[in-house]
C-alpha positions in Angstrom: 16.8 23.4 21.3 13.6 24.0 23.2 13.1 25.2 26.8 10.1 24.4 28.9 9.5 25.6 32.5 10.9 25.0 35.0 14.1 23.1 34.0 13.4 21.1 30.9 15.8 21.6 27.9 14.9 19.5 24.9 16.8 18.7 21.8 14.3 17.9 19.0 15.4 16.3 15.8 12.7 16.4 13.2 12.8 14.1 10.1 15.6 12.0 11.6 17.9 10.3 9.1 21.1 8.2 9.0 23.3 11.3 9.5 21.7 11.9 12.9 23.1 8.6 14.3 25.8 9.0 16.9 26.7 10.1 20.4 24.8 13.0 22.0 25.6 14.7 25.3 23.7 16.9 27.7 25.9 19.0 29.9 25.1 21.2 32.9 27.8 23.8 33.4 28.1 23.4 37.1 31.3 22.8 39.0 32.2 20.0 38.4 30.1 19.7 35.2 27.3 17.1 35.1 27.2 15.2 31.8 24.8 12.6 30.4 25.7 10.8 27.2 23.6 8.5 24.9 24.0 6.8 21.6 21.2 7.4 19.1 20.7 4.5 16.7 18.7 5.3 13.5 17.1 2.2 11.9 16.4 2.6 8.2 13.9 -0.1 6.9 15.0 -1.9 3.8 12.7 -3.0 1.1 13.1 -5.4 -1.8 10.7 -7.0 -4.3 10.9 -10.8 -4.6 9.3 -13.3 -7.0 7.2 -16.4 -6.2 10.5 -18.2 -5.2 11.4 -15.4 -2.9 14.4 -14.4 -5.0 15.1 -10.7 -5.2 14.3 -9.2 -8.6 14.8 -5.9 -10.4 13.1 -6.7 -13.7 11.0 -9.8 -14.4 9.4 -11.0 -17.7 6.2 -13.1 -17.8 4.3 -14.6 -20.7 0.7 -13.3 -21.3 -1.8 -15.3 -19.2 0.8 -16.1 -16.5 0.1 -15.8 -12.8 2.4 -13.3 -11.2 3.3 -13.2 -7.6 5.5 -10.4 -6.3 6.4 -10.1 -2.6 7.5 -6.9 -0.8 10.1 -8.0 1.7 10.7 -5.5 4.5 13.7 -5.9 6.9 15.2 -3.8 9.6 11.9 -2.7 11.1 12.2 -1.8 14.8 8.6 -2.9 15.5 5.6 -4.3 13.6 4.3 -1.7 11.1 0.9 -0.4 12.1 0.0 0.7 8.6 -0.8 -1.1 5.4 1.8 -1.7 2.7 0.8 0.1 -0.5 1.4 -1.4 -3.9 1.3 0.8 -7.0 1.2 0.1 -10.7 2.5 3.3 -12.3 0.6 6.0 -10.4 -2.5 3.8 -9.7 -2.8 2.3 -6.2 -3.6 -1.4 -6.3 -6.7 -2.8 -4.5 -6.7 -5.5 -1.7 -9.6 -7.4 -3.3 -10.0 -7.8 -7.0 -11.3 -10.5 -9.2 -7.7 -10.9 -10.6 -6.1 -11.7 -7.2 -5.2 -8.6 -5.3 -2.9 -8.0 -2.4 -2.6 -10.2 0.6 
């Protein structure tokens, strides 16, 4: 809870997660009480990696010299992401423009 002058009582939830979803209520203890209710919906993006046929994969085996195409499929996003998607190989961040293909 946070109070700001003159009459602003704020409920701040940092690092919201799925457990925070539900009904919230602000109540003024007057007579009769004044109550305002809302439902807070938490949207958790889902990610999966798909192959060149857009089939979800966990492990994939390729022959040496093969062309590999992996797609990061993101669903349940409330709005268009304003940041880049990052691909990693182990701990190394992959580049967007390489002679071997890169990320698009």
